[in-house]
N, C-alpha and C positions, 0 to 999 in steps of 0.2 A: 607668445601665443600658443606655443607647443604644449605648455602645461595645461592651459584652459582646454585645448582641443583633446588632450589625452584624458583629462577628467571626464569630459562629455562622452568620448568614445567608449571608455571602459565602463562608464555608468550605463550607457545604452545597451552594451553587450550583456551586462549582468541582469538588467531588467528583462531582457529577452529570455534569459535562463529562468528567472523567477516566473515569467509568464508561462513558460513551458511546464513547470512544475504545477502551477495553479490550474492550467488547462487540463493536465492529467487528473487532478482531483475532481474537476467538473465532469470530465468524461466518465469517471467512475462513481458518480453520485448514485447510480442505480445498481452498482455492483454489490452483491451480497457480502457482508462482513468486511468491506473495504475500510482501511485505516488511512486517514488523511496525512499527507506529507507536509512537513513544516519547513520553511526556509527563512533565512534572514540575510541582510546585506550589511557589510561593514567596510570601513576604509582601511586600506593596507598601504604601507610605504613601500616604494621600490628601492631595494637595496642593491648596491653595486659599487664600483669605483667612485670615490668621492662621497659627498653628502647625499642623504636620501631626500632630495628636493622634489621628487615626484610621488604621487599617490594614485591609487586606483581602487575601484570598488570591487568587492568580491562577494558573490552569492554562495552560500553554503547551506547544505541540508542539515538542520539542527536536530532532526529527529522525526518522530511520528506521533500523531495524536492518538493515544490509545483509549480515549473515552469510548464507551459503548455506543453502538448505533441503536436506532429505534427498532422495536420488535414488531413483527407483522404476523398475525395469525393467518395461516393458509389452509389448515385442515388436511394438508397432504401428509400421509403417514411417514414419508421419507424426508420431509423437511425438518431439520433439527437446528435449534439455536442453543447456544451455551448459556446456562444460567450464571450470571455474574462473571467471574473470572475463569479462564481456561482456554484451551485451544484444541482443535482437531489436528492430529498428526497425519500427514499425507506424504506421498512419495513424489518428489519433484522430478522434472524432466531429466536431470542429471543423475537420478538414482538416489540422491541424498534425502534424508528425512527433513521435512519442513513443516511449518505450522500455519494454520489459517482459521478464520472464524466463519468461513463459508460452509454452511451446513445444508446447502441445496443438493442433497444426495440423490444419485441415480444408480441404476444397475445396468451394466452393458449386456448385450446378448450373450457374452461369454460368462456372465455371472460375476463380473468384477464390480465392486462398489466404488464409485467415483463421486467427486463433488462437482459443483457447477462449472469449474474450469477444466474438468477432465482429469484431475489428479487422483490417482488411486488412494483410497482411504486405508490407513494402516491399522492392523489389529495386533493380536498378541505375537504373531509370527510373520509379519510382513503384510503386503496388500491383502485385503479381505476378498475371498472368493466364495460365492454362494453356490450351493448345489441346486439342481432343479427343484422348484418349490411351488406349492399351491398359494401360499401367502408368506409375507415376511413382516416382522415387527422389530422395533428398536426400543429398548427400555431407557429409562432416564439415566442409567449408569453406563449406557453405551452397549449393553448386551444385545446381540443380534440373534433372534430366534426365528425359525421357519417351520412351516408345516410341509414336510417333504412331499414331492409330487406323487399323487396317487394314494396318499395316506389319509386317515380320518382326521377330522378337525381337532380332535383331542390329542393328536400325536404331535407334540411340540418338541423341537430339537434345538439346542443352543449351538450355534455355528461358530461364533467368534465374539469379540468385544472390541469396540472402537478404542483405539489408543488415544486417551485424553490426557493432556499435560497442562501444567500451570506454572511455568518458570517465572522468575523475577523479570518484570518488564525491562528493567535496566540492563539485563543481560541479553536482550533480544534486539535484532536489527532486521530491517526489511531487505530482502534480496531483489535483484534486478527483475525477477519474474513476478514480483508482487507478494510472494510468500515470505514467511518469517523464519528465522533460524537463530540459534544462539551464537553470540559473537565468538565464543570459544571454538565453535565448529563441532562441538559434541552434541549428542542427543539428549533431550530433556527427559527427566525421570517421569514415569507414569504417576498420575495423581488420581487415586480412587475417589477423591472427594468432589471432583468435577461432575456437575450434573447437566443433563440436557432437558430442553423443553420441546417435546414432540409437536409436530404440526405447526411449527413457528420458524420464521427466518429473521435473522438480524440484518438490517439494512446498513448501508454505508453511513459512516459518521460525518460525512462532508455536509456542511451547511450550504445550501445553494445560494442563499442570500449573502452570506459572508464571502463566499467564493466569487460571486458576481461583483460585489463591492470591491474586493481585492483586484479583480480583473480591470475594473475601471480605473482604480488608483494606479496600477502598474502601467496602463496605457498613457495616463497623464504624465507619469514619471518618464516614460520613454520619449514622449513629445518634448518634455522639458530638456532632456539630455540632447536631443536633436537640435533644439533651439540654441543650446549652449555652443554646439559645434558650428551652427550657422552664424552665430554672433562672432565666434572666433575668426571665421573666414571673412566676415565683413570688416572686423577690426584690422585684420591683416591686409586687406585690400586698401583700406583708408591709410594705413601706415605706409604702404608702398607708394600711394599717390603723393603723400607728404614728402617722402624721401626724394621723389623725382623732382618736386618743386623746389627743394632746397639747393 
């Protein structure tokens, strides 16, 4: 009975891990530029002294769904979506360069340009810092221009340019903080061909319907694994009764 119980136990544990990953996708269905995590389960043999007579289930993250999310027109001047391929370069909490599709840009009281999660947006020489201004605009190539405070409307000054990159998706991986980085640990090269769509945001690429269906399926799988463990216990009790009668 231990084999049957072990299979049910390991299966229930891995289903819970899959549920956690799927729940995280559902929780980020409204997160700007979010990319869905993908998971799969497979059977693994338990190796050790003697024959590999035991097996367990293993949940593994197989990658990320890089398909684009839907575009939403907001009309807000600092909202930026990337046209087709490409990424915004931002500074992660650990100081490293990381990448995101979140173009919900804001300016802090100190003049630092950040995105929706509060990560500083990188320019030609680090985080972008804006001087006091009357107005600010961002071009389709990421160029940031301002009318300095107290200057005439025709006085336009280029401050910086958003660092836009477009590395091979196979070279990218998602960090624990939800940002992306190159697997090599190096910084991606600047790509001048990446273009922005002003006044637009890219939504999450998580399908609510598919995620909810997956949630129901995982719940049923968990119930099935629990039933296997309950059946193993019942069989064990019946066997114990028969052994006492003999």
